[in-house]
N, C-alpha and C positions, 0 to 999 in steps of 0.2 A: 802574630797572629795569637790569639785567645787563649790567656794566661787562666788555668787553672787555680794556682798559686791564693789570690783571693780568696776566691768560695770557701779554699778546705780551709782557711786562717778563721775564716768568719762562723763556719760551720763548729769547728773545731772550740771557737773563742764560746757560739751561743753552749751549745750540747756542753761544756765542763763547767759554767758559770755553775751550776749545783746539782748534788750529785743524783738527784734525780732528774734533769735532765738527760745526765750523761746514761745514764741505766735505759732512759725512753729511748734515746737517741739510736745506742747499742741492740735493744732490743726489734726494733726497727730494721735496722742493718743486717741483724742475725735471720731474721724472717726474709728478709730480700734474700740474703745470699744462700738459705737453706730451703725454702719454699719451693721453686720452680723443681717440676719432676718431682716433687716428695708421693703427689695420689697418684699418679702416671707413671711409675719406675716401674715393672712386673717383679716379682720377690726374686732375688740374688740368689741362686744357689754357690753354697749349700747351707751354709752358717742360719743365714736370715729366717729361711721358713721353717726349720728345725728348730729352733728357737720361739719361731709366732704358731708353729703346731703345736709343743709341747707347749704352750699357754690355753693356745684354743682347746687342747683334750683336758686341761686344768677345770675349764669354763664347761665342758660337755658329763665332765667325771665328777664334779664338787673335789676333785682331791686334791689340794692345796698344799700337800705337803711331799709329793712324789711327784719325780718330773722323770715325766715317758714321752716318747716318739711312738705312734704305733703301737705296739704293744713292748718296745724294747725301751729298759730301763735306762735313762740319759740324765746319768749321773755325774756329769762331769762341771759343774758351776752350781752355786749356791741358786737360793730360789729366788730374791731380791726383784732380777727382771722380769723372771715370768707372771710374777704379783703387781709386778707395775704394769707390763702390756694388759691380763687379765683388769686391770682398772678399766683401763683405755677401752677396751673393744667395751666393758659391760658400761660405761657410759657412753658409748656412741650407741648401743643397746639404745640407751632411755632417753637420748637426743633423736631417737627414731633413724640413726643410718640403717639402709638398705641393707641385706646380707650383712651385719659387720664383724659377724664371724670367719668372713672371707675377705676382708676390706684389708688388707695387708696396711694399710695408710695408717690405721689405727694402731697395729700392734709397735708401728713407726714413733707414734707420739713420743712414750720416752726416751726414744733418743735423740729427737727432737728440743724436748724442755732440754734432756744433760748437756746440748750443742749448745742454748743457747746461755743456761745456766754456765757455763764454762767460758764461754764471755762475758757472763757478766764477772762471774767472779774471778778474772782476769784483771778487769778492772777493778776493783777491789783489790788485791793482791799485791799488786801494782800501786798501788796507794803508800804503800809501806815503801815505796820506795823513789817516786817521782811526782809532781801537781798533777792536779787532777787533767789539765792537758796531756800531759803523753802519757797518763795509766790508760785516758780515753784512745788516745792512738795504739795503744796497747790492745787494747779490749777489739778494735776493730781490725787490727795484724790476726787475731786468732780466727775471728770471724773470718776473712779472710782466706784463711791455709785450707789449701784443696783438702786434704787430710779431713779435718773435720768435720768439711762439707760432704764428704763423704760417708762418715759415720752419722751423722744428723738423719743420714737415710734411709740408714738399713738399723731392724728391729733385732738388735744386738746391747750388749754389755757396754762398750767402749765407750761412749758419749758423755753417760751418764757416768761411769768411771773419769771418765777426765776430767770431769764438775767435782766428782769427791778428792781428787786428786790435790787438783788446785787449790781449791777450799780449806787441804789439810797445811799446804804448803805454803798459803797465805797467810796462815794463823802462825805456822810454824816461823815464818819469815817475819812477823811482827812480835816473837818471844825472844829470836836472836838478837835482830838488829836492836831490842830495848833493852837488852842484856849488854849489848858492845857500845853505846849509847848513838846508836847510826840512826834512832826513829823519829823524827822529828814531832812527835806526838803520843801520849798514853796509850799503849793497847787497852779496849772496851773489855773490863772484867769479864766477860762472856765467849772471850776468843774461846778460851780454854773449851769451852763447848763447842761453837764451830769444828773444832780439829778434829774431836773425838766424836760428836755427833755422826762426821763425812767419815771416818773412818771403819763406825759402825755400819750405816749406811754401804760402804765400799766394800765390807766383809762381808755381807750379801748381795753382793751384787757378782764377785769376782774375788772370794776371799780374800792372800793376803800380798797381794799384789801393790794397792798403794800403804801398806803399810811395811812393803820391803821397800818402797820409792823414801818415806820420811823415815823409816829405821835407818836406811843405809848414809842421809844425808845426815841425821841426828848425828851414829858414829860417827862420822866426818867431823862434824865440828866440838861435838864433846873432845875429842882427841884433840883438835886447834884449839881449843881452851882447857883443854887438860881439865873439864870438869864437867859434870852434864848437872850445876845449877841451874844453871840458864834455863835448861829443861823442864825448874820444878812451876813453873809458874802455867805451865799447862795443865798440871794437878793431875799426873797420871795415875793417881789410886783412886779418885774419882771416876778418873775418866775411864779405866779399865773397866770399872762396876757399872759403867755407863754400855760399855759397849758390850758386856755378856748379860744385860736386863735386854738388849734391842737383839742379839744373835743367838743366845743360847734359846730361844722356847724350842727354834727349829730348828737345831743343829744335833738336840734331843732327842725331837720327833722324829725325824728324818734316820737316825740312828735307830731308836725303836721298829720302828717300819720298815729299813731296809734290813735289818739285826747289824747293822754293822757297816753295810757291801756297798754306802755311798763314797765312805771317807776314804774302801779299797782303791774305786773306781776313779773318784775325783783327784786324793791324792799321789795314789800309787801311780796308776794307771796313766793318769790324765797328765797331771804336772809333773811328776817326775819324771813318766817320759817322754814332753819336751825337752827335760831338762838332757836327758839323756841321747835322742834321736830327733830327727825331726820328723812331728805328723802327721802324718796324713796329707804327704809330701808336700809340706812346707815347708823344707828343710833350706838353709839358706848360711851362706859361708861368714866369716867375720869380718866387719866393715862392711854389707848389703845395706845397712840403715842408714852409715852413710854416702853410701850410693845413692841410694835413693830418694836422700833427704831434701834433693834439689827440687824432687817431685812433690811429693808430699807436705812441705814446708810452703812451696810457691803460693805467693810472689816474693815474698821475703827471704826464701834461702840465703837467695846469693849476695846480702847485705848481712845477714847474720853470719855468714863464712868470712865475710872482711872483718868480723868485731871480735875473730879467735887472736889477733894479736891484742888487742887492747885488754881482752880479760889476761891475757897471759901478764902482761907488763904491771897490770893491775891486782893481781892476786891476792895480797896479802889485805885486801880491803875487804870491809865486811860482808858489804853487798855483794862483792865479785864474791868472796869464801862463800856465802851462802849459797851462790845460785849455779856456782861450779858442784859443790855436794848435793845439789840437788839434781843437775843432769849427767854428772861423770858416774859417779861409779852405779846407776841406775843402768846408762847405757853401756858401760862394758858388762854386766850381768844378761843384757840383751843384744849384744853381741854375742856374747861366749855362747849363748843359748843355741842349739842346732837350730829348733821350728822357732821362726823368724814370720813374721805376719805386720802390715807395716805400719796396724794401728798399736802395736806391745811400745812405740816412744811414744804416741801420745798425750800421756801425763807429762812429760818432760818438755813437751812444746812450749806451754808459759812461762818457762823459765829461761828457755832462748831466745823466746821475744823480748824480755828482760834485759838482758845482754847487749841485745840490740839496740834497744833505747839509750842503756848505760853509753856504748859507746857513740850514739847518734850525741847526747845530751852533752858528752863532753870532748867532745871533735875528736872521739878515736877510732872514725873511717876516715882513710885517707885516699880520696879522688884521686890523686895524684902517683899514688903506691903502682909499680908494675903490673900489669894483668888487672889493675881494680875495675877499669872499664870490659873489658871483654869476662870478668865476672859478672858485671851487674848485666850484662847483652843475656844471660840464660833468664833473666825476665822475661825475654820474647825468647828467644829459644826453645822456650820448655812448653809456652803453650800452642807454637806455632807447629813444632813437632807431633800435637796433643791432637789441634787440627789436621792434619794432613793424614793422622793414623784412623781419626772417625770420620773422612770424605772418603777414603779409602776401604772403612770399614761399610760404608754403606752401599756403594759402588759393588764392592767385590759380594756382598752378600746380597745384596736385597733389587742393585742397579738403580740405585734410587742417588738423587745428588739433596743431601740436609740445607734445599734451598730456602726457608726461610732463616736456619740459623748460620748461613752464610756473611749478610750484613753484621749479624750482632758479632761473629766472627771478628769481622775486620774490624771492628768500633775497639774492640779488647783486643788486639795486636796493634792495632795505632795507639791503643792507652801505654798499652804494652811497652814502644817506643819511647812514648812520651817520659816516660819511667825512668830510661836509661839517658836518655837527654837532660834533663831535671837534677840527674847524679851529675852530669858531666859541668854543669853547671855550678856545684856545691849545695843544691838543695835537697840536700837529704831530706829532710822531712815530708817537704813536697814529692818527690817521690816514692819515700813510703804510702802516704794518701792516694797516691794514681793507685803506688801499686793493691790498692780496697780496690777502687774503681775498677779495675783490670782484670780481679778476680769477681768480683763482682757480674761484670759482662759475659768473663768467659762462662760464667755458671749456668745465667739467664739461656745461653747459645747450648751448651751440652747437655744440660739436663731439661731445660724446656723444649728444645726442637731437636736437634742433632740426633739424641738417645732414642727419642720417641719413634722415630722414622726407622728404625731398627726394628723392624716387624722379624724378621730369621730367629734374633732373639728373644721373641718372645713367645716360644714356642707353649712351654707349660699353659699361660693365658689362651693362647690360640685350641689347646688340648679341651682346658675345660669348659670354654667357651662351646664346643664339639659338640661335650656332653649334655650340656643342657638344652642343648640343640633337640638334642633326640625327642625329648617333650615324658620323660618316666618321670616317675615322683620315687625320688630315692634307689634311683638304679644302683643294680653292683657291678662294679668297673674294677678291670683289669686291664694294668700295662703289660706290657714286652716288649724290650730293649732300651728302655726311658726310663731309669729308675730315679730321678731327681723328688730330691725335700718340696719343691714348690709343687711337684703336682701330686704329690699328697695333700697337702695346704688346700690347695686350690679346688682336688675335686673331692678332697673328703676321708674323712682318719682310718674308714675301711678299704681305701685302693691297696685292693692285692697286687702282689709283684709275681708275674711267670716268669718261669725259667726260659721255656721256647713257643713257640707256636704251636705244638699240640697242647701244652696247657692251657695256651689260649682258648683253643676250640673245646677242651674239658670243661671249662669253664664257662663257655656258652652253651652248653648242652644242659649247663641244672636249670634248673625253672624261675620265673618271672624277668623283669625288664633286665637286662645285660650290655654289656660295653665292653668290646675289647679293644685296645686300642697300639697298635703291632707298628714296631720298626718293620722297614721294608727288609732287613735282609733275614728277618720268620717270616714272610707273607707267604712264601712259599708250603713250608712247612707247613702253618697254619692253614692256608687253603685244601687241603691234603686232607689234615685230621677235619675241616668242618663236611667232608666230602662224606670220608670214613663213616660219622658220625649220622651220616642224614641229613642235616640241616643246612638250612642255606639264609643265611645272616645278612642283614642289610650295608652296606656301604655307603655308610654316611660321607666323609668325605676323604681326602687327603692332604695331609700337610705338611711341606715341608719345614725345614728351621735348621739353625745350628747353636749347638750344644757347645755353651766354652769350657764348662768343667771339661770335658772329652776334647775335644781341640776339632769336633769332625762334625760335618753336615749328616743331620739323619731326615727320615722324607717317613712320619706317622698314618698309618689307616688307621680308620676308626672305624667300629664294624657293630653294628648294634643288631639286636632280636629281643622283642617284644613278644 
């Protein structure tokens, strides 16, 4: 059988011959992994369209200080991501993109850039630990990680936040390893600027999360060293001043504009609320992140788990100490907090990658250990289960089969099987490069073909298309029974939310072009209301779909009165 190992060796040797080549290779690999489905994937309720709608309203209102979703103040996160999304849409307008403010992919551009930056910065951070060839493999494994691929396609904060986290920790690693004489080169004098510049950006993106990650790691390292002098090379006085210069203007502006209510909502209600209880039905028990790790860090998760014994045995070495300080304290915090979402632990995955690679280069992963082959088989079992779920969802919801995706799925599963075979031969590096290839194929199959065929999940886009098909200029629209933020984003900021069918009937009585989107449960009440009002709205269409958030089927009737 044709061996892929010589191909991987040639690619690695060529790409790692210079940093520019390595970055170019990782850029192309990241785009190949993240672009399938990037423009065609519908707005994913509920967080993504909330972010995008708030950014759209900034452009509509010209107010780039306050953050709002329709008339509701959205005081949960700082303003950074909204500025980035607004800039991306403005660039789209300048480039002539059709109807740019309703194109969700434009709002995703900062996330795409953040995910690519995470891959490139992982390579940069790992250069403090490894040769360029191994660091290149580390960057490729981050590009292959399922969780980063998901966040690259969602218009939220987390891909950009991950980039900030790995930048700060890469700079912190250089300071620590230089102090412990474990660094093969002298850190650049601008290392402190990377650390504090990324911290300042992270504060504007999501508040204290990144400072928490490097702060906990710093505390552990200071305790271990019984000194904080190693940290002084990062110039904390100048760095804190830089952070204040970057973040203070907006924080003062929002405090003045909201009378301090932003901090009450963001810190008191949102952040501390997540610590006290599971918010928005996102509760999870301690240990959940360990359980889902094998899916979110697929395809390398199984091998990372095998590196744990190596990390424990070498835990007193400076490199291992640093990586454990990066991972363990923050992971414990995330596990302890009742509110759990998969992306919370994403800033820790570059350190997991580094631990895996340290185990690989030091012979710390034993393929003959009991259960090793069964653990490696997760590389094949996880995508097999995912493919099964996707095929089942296509058939159950739309009575279709994603035929175009099936050959790609088959090839991805074949490569995943070859990963296990390479591991059994003792070729761990070849297995990890095959992991990257398997992930790339699975990404193309899922995002490029399979999800596109799930029309039932595209309820909001289909309703927005039906509204446009009515042919009115700037119609007034009300929805009853379906209140997802994606519908607000796609139909317009002024979308009205009706409580029942009678409210929709009263809405259509008003003058002008009006459209009511009525869920089937409220249709009888609506028809009784319009009959009593003496009006006869036109039934434009009826659209069936499936609401993932509610977990139920819906049928929406579109009525128009012009």
